C-alpha positions, -999 to +999 in steps of 0.1 A: -001-001+000+016+034-007+017+063+016-013+080-004-034+047-001-024+048+034-033+078+044-066+077+026-076+049+045-070+063+078-080+100+074-117+083+075-108+062+106-093+094+120-121+121+116-143+086+131-126+086+162-122+123+167-161+126+166-166+099+191-183+118+221-162+098+244-129+107+226-104+117+256-093+147+238-074+163+271-057+131+277-044+127+242-029+162+246-013+161+275+002+128+261+016+148+235+027+179+250-004+201+237-024+224+259-055+204+270-075+235+271-073+240+231-074+200+228-104+194+204-089+223+182-050+215+182-062+176+177-079+184+143-048+200+130-032+172+115+002+191+112+003+201+145-004+169+161+024+149+137+049+174+148+038+168+185+039+129+181+074+132+165+085+154+195+069+133+220+085+102+198+122+113+206+115+122+242+102+086+248+134+071+228+157+092+251+138+085+284+134+044+275+171+049+269+182+066+300+158+038+328+178+008+306+207+028+311+195+027+351+194+065+353+163+080+372+136+096+353+138+134+348+109+140+324+072+142+331+065+116+303+096+092+315+078+097+354+041+088+342+028+061+357+020+040+320+059+044+311+073+029+292+051+001+280+018+020+283+032+053+269+049+038+240+016+017+233-004+053+231+022+068+209+021+041+185-014+042+183-013+079+176+013+076+151-009+052+135-043+072+140-025+103+123-007+088+095+028+093+110+039+061+094+077+068+100+075+073+137+060+035+142+092+008+140+114+022+166+085+026+196+068-005+186+098-024+187+106-015+223+069-020+230+067-057+218+102-064+233+084-052+267+051-073+261+076-104+254+093-100+287+061-094+305+052-129+288+025-111+271+032-131+235+003-121+213+006-086+217+042-087+215+035-105+178+012-077+170+038-050+176+061-071+158+036-067+129+037-032+134+071-027+130+077-049+098+046-030+083+059+002+086+092-002+067+096-006+030+122-034+022+156-021+015+152+016+014+174+024+049+200+006+065+181+018+101+145+006+092+163-028+078+177-031+112+148-024+129+126-053+109+153-076+114+157-070+149+117-076+150+121-109+127+144-120+154+120-110+180+097-132+166+118-164+167+117-160+204+081-156+205+073-184+180+098-207+206+073-197+238+045-194+223+039-205+187+054-232+165+092-245+171+091-257+133+085-221+126+105-206+145+136-229+130+126-217+099+128-180+107+161-186+123+177-204+091+163-174+072+179-149+096+214-171+096+213-173+059+211-134+058+237-125+085+215-116+114+221-122+149+195-141+167+197-115+194+195-084+174+162-079+192+181-071+223+196-039+212+182-008+219+194+005+185+203-027+162+227-024+138+233-048+108+265-065+107+286-056+075+280-090+060+242-091+065+214-087+041+187-060+038+153-067+050+132-086+025+100-080+038+091-115+044+072-106+077+064-139+094+070-168+067+039-187+078+041-176+115+014-175+142-011-153+139-009-123+162-045-119+172-069-149+180-090-141+155-065-146+131-059-107+114-027-090+123-026-059+138-023-036+107-025-002+097-058-009+082-073-026+115-057+004+137-095+013+145-100-018+162-070-010+187-080+028+193-114+017+199-100-007+225-080+023+236-107+048+239-128+021+260-102+013+282-091+051+287-130+059+297-132+032+326-100+046+340-114+081+336-146+069+353-127+050+379-105+078+386-136+108+383-116+122+357-135+143+327-131+127+292-128+165+277 
């Protein structure tokens, strides 16, 4: 799917989400560092929202790096009780909803790793899919490294919750392309000099990321957003917080 097609497919979803009476405008704005008092207006300015998502993603990655290095959190985003996994999921959801496709893979890979380490293999596989669907094969070496890192993580997911035979098939593919099996463990993965570009063979017959056998893709992201909105609504009701 081209970027134009992707944008066209997502625009109705974004408009529909913003028209929901329970859309958490203020909460989304705060998460993106925007003025909650102007949330309903600002969140309809796609260019401004994408710029805010880009800033928040960079802040998230820096804060996640600091936490992984054992440094104390020093930003409001890092002090969020949902940091890192919940914050990362929210940023991925926002990046998908506002069609900031290039911002998805790095955050989605870290979310996938967190879910895997927490034993949530279906969620990990879903975010692995988002990493790889956000990358065009062979366009950029950094993107290639992210896609291969997600593929290497998939091996571990399949070994634990899927098919060992499929895990072995993917592991052999990694070896054939000179990709380390533990590439996913690197915070900012880089490929060895003798490795090959990402070929786009995302799952090689792997497990479906969701119980209904549909992948969590850009086209299906409204399902994720509906779930996120429902969860947010319940949290607001529990906290006595207003949705707007």
